[in-house]
N, C-alpha and C positions, 0 to 999 in steps of 0.2 A: 410922224411924231418926233419932236426935237429931242436931242440928247439931254437938254436941261430938264425938260419935263419928265423924261424917263428917270433921271437921277433923283429928282424930287419925289417921284413915286416910290422908289426903292428906299429912300430915307424915311418916308412916311410909314412904310410897311414895317420898318424896324423901330419906329417910335423916335426917330432922331430929328423930326421936323414937326412943327405945329401944323394945324389944318390950313392956315393961311399962308404957309410957306415961309414963315418968319424964322425966328431964332430956334436952334435945336432945343427940343424938350429934354430935360434931365430925368423925367419920370420913366421908370423901367417899363418896358412893354409887357404884355400879358405872358408872352412866351418866355421872356426873361424871368419873370416872377415864378412861373411854373417850374423853370429849371432850378431856381434857388430852392424852392420847396422840395423838389426831388432830391437834390443833393443834401438837403437837411435831413431827409429821411434816410438817405444812404450813409451818412456820416458815421453813425454808431456801428453799422456793420463793417464799414471800411476800416474803422479804428480797430475793431476786434480782429479782422483779417490781418491787419498789419502787425498787431501785437502777438497774435497766437499762430500765425501762418508764415508771413513774410520774414519777420525777424528770426524765428527758428530756422527757416531755410537758409538765410544768410549766415547764421551761426554754424549750421551744419557744413556749409561750404568752407567756412574759415577753419573749422576743426579738421576737415578732410585734408587740409594742407599742413597739418601738424602731426607730431608724434606726441600723444598725450594719453594718460590713463584716466583723465577726468578730474584729477586733483592737482591743483596748482597750475602754473603756467606751462603751456606746451612748447615744444621745440618746432620751429618752422622747418618743414622738410620739402616744401614745394609740391611737385607732382609725384613724389616717391610712393605715396600710398596707391596712386593710380597705376604706377608702374608695377607694383606688387600684384595688383589684380590680374594683370596680363600673365604673370608667372605662376599664379596660384591655381592648382588643379581643383581644389575644393570649390573655389569661386566658379569655375567653369562647370563643375558638376551641379552646383546649385542653380546656375543660370539655365542649364539644360533641363533640370527638373522643373524649374519655374515655367519655361517655355512649353514643356510637355504637359504640365498641369493645366496651363492656360489653353492649349490646343485641344485638350479633351473636355475640360469642364465647361468652357464657354459655349461651343456649339451644341453639346449634348444637353446642357441645362436650358438653353434657349429653345431647342427643338421640343424637349419634353414640356417646357412651359407653354409653348404655343399649342401643342397637341392637347394638353389638359385644358387650356383655356377654350379651345374650340368645343371640346366635349361639354364643359360647364356652361358654355354659352348656348347650348342646344337645349333640347327637351329632356335631358338626362334626369332620371328620378333622383331625389335627395341631393340636388345640386348644392343647396346651402350647407349641408353636412360635409360634403366633400371639399368645398371651399374652405370651411373652417379647419378641417384636418390638414390641408396643404398649407394653410397660412400659419398654423401653430409654430413651426420652426422659426418663423420670422419674429415671434414674440420672445424668444429666448436668445441668450447671448451665444457667441461662437464657442466660448469655453464650455458652457452647459451642453451645447450640441456635441462637442468633442468628447465630453464625459459620457454622454449617452452612447456615442460611437464606440468608446472603449469598452463599455459593458457588452456591446453586441459583438465586437471583433476581438476581444481578449482571447489569446490562444490557449489559455489554461482554463478559465471559467466563463468564457464568453457564451452568450446565448446562441450564436450561430454555430459555433463548434459543437455545442451540446446537441443541437438539432442534427448536425451531420453524423455525430456518433450514434445517435438514436436510430438513424436510418442505415447504419452499418457502413457509412462512408468515412474515409480518412479525414482527420482534422487538418486544418490549414494553419500554417505557421504565420499568423498575421503580423506578429512583431519581429520575428527573427528572419523572415523571408523578405528579400528586397522588393520583389515584384508584388507580393501579397500586401506588404505594408503600404506601398504606393497605391494599390487598388483600394484598400480600405479608406485611405484619406480621400480619394476621389469620390467614392460612393457616399461617404458622409457629407462631403461638400455638395454633391448633387442633391441630396435630400434637403439640405439647408437652403440651396439657391433656387430650386424649381418653384417653390411657392411665390417668391418675389417676382420671378419672370412671368409666372402664370397671372399674377395680379395685374402687372403692367399690360400684358397682352389682352387680358379680359377687358380692361378699360378701353383699349384700342378697338376691340371687336364690338363693344357695345356702342361705339361711336359711328359704326358703319350703317348707312341707311339700308334697312331691310328690303327696300324696293329694288336695290341693285341685285340682290340674290333672286328676287322674283323675276326680274328681267332676264337674268342669266338662265334660269330654269325654262323660261318661255323660249329662249333661243336654243334650247336643247343641251345645255351644259350639264354634265353629271356632277356628282359630289366632288370627285378629285379635280375636275376642271374648275369648279367654283373655288376650291381651296387654292389651286395653283395660280390661277389668273385673276382672282378677285381678292381673296382673303390675304394672301401673302403681300401683294403690292399695297393694299390698303393699310396694313399694319407696319408699313415701312418705317415711319417715324418711331414707332415703339421698338422695332428691331435696331434702329440706329442708336437709340438711347441705351438699350439693354446691352448691345455689343460693347460700347465704351465702358459701361458700368461693370460688366462682368470681367472684361479684360483688366481694368484697374483693380478690381477685387482680387483677381487671380495673381496679378503681379505682387500684391501686398498681402497675400495669405500668410497668416502666422498662427493664430490661436488654435485652429484645428490641428495643424501639423505639430505644433509645440506640445499640445496636451496628449495627442494620440501616440506619436512616435518620437518626438524630440529631435527629428531630423534623421534618425537612424532607420534601419541598421546600416552602419558603414556609409553614412551620408546618402543613403538611397532615397530618402524623402526630404533631404535638406533643400530648402528654397532660399532665395536671396535674403528675405527678412529674418528667417531663423539663423542664417549664417551671420548676418549683421548683428543680431542679438548675442550670439555666442562670442563674437569678437568684442562687442562693446561692453557686455556685462559679466561675462565669464572670464575671459582672458584680459579684460580691461584695456584693450587696444582700441580706444574710441576714435582715434584718427582714421584707422583703417575701416572701422564700422561706418563712420560718416561717409567715407569714399564710396562704400557699397551703396549706401542710401542715395547719394547723389547720382550714381550711375542708374539706379532704379528709377529715380525721378525723371532723369533725362529720357530713359526708355519709354516711360509712361507718357510724357509730354509729346514725344516724337510720334508715338502711335496715335494719340488723340488728334494731333494736328494733321497727320496724313489721312486719317479716317474722315476728319471733318472736311478736308478739301476734296477728297475723292468721292464722297457720298453724294448720291443723287436723290435719296429718299429721306433726308432728315427733316424736310418740311412737311407739314400736314397735307394729306391728299384730299382734295375736294371731291 
């Protein structure tokens, strides 16, 4: 086949030549028209993302390079706010708390969510009732969840301490004890997040062909082997999604910590977002608060990019 005929076929495929090989046609091809329609549908979303996401991000980066209290023009200081972060012990304490919170909440909530999803996907009686109970926390805000947690873990009149006293056990100082305060935040967060993880895992489990389990049983696989070598790999895409979502949430946790402990006692439960809030809206050092936010954004984007490139189970399993 000659090169001329090959070029003519390529031009015809893209709608740049007429059927008889004459002058190029100016009519758009079907693929081009479909692309225009797609971009037309995307345009409103892209505009909203640009106005409410990209512009604030750019503004936060600009503010992080200034010394400002939020009123009037700020003073450009370059990277001074970022240099302060390196020397700030409270920032490092908040970073450590955020990392520890993420390392505990993310795997535990995912494991509990998967375990509950497996139970609710079986022949467990009253499955609908249990699903509703676990999904209820998703229907209320983080602030409302934290208020419920305060009622339970209040060290003076909390439900849990009253139960401990009625059993003759010593009460726990949930607000004044560093470790106890951190544990209370973790427990309330788990109660709030397990339902979401369970729902995603349950959707993944219901998409698995039941004949696979039947084949595994015929091959002599017991319950644990079916779970380990069949269920876990098949819900790999759900695990990939939940890992990223739970880590991002844990990096950005604010409402539960702010309502329950306010970051105390003695910064024992202070996380990066609550520390940024204190600097931005309490001490009015908004340039420094913006620098904390930028560092948090970079950490989140770095984790997501690394996880995306290293994951082998993000695609649906056939």
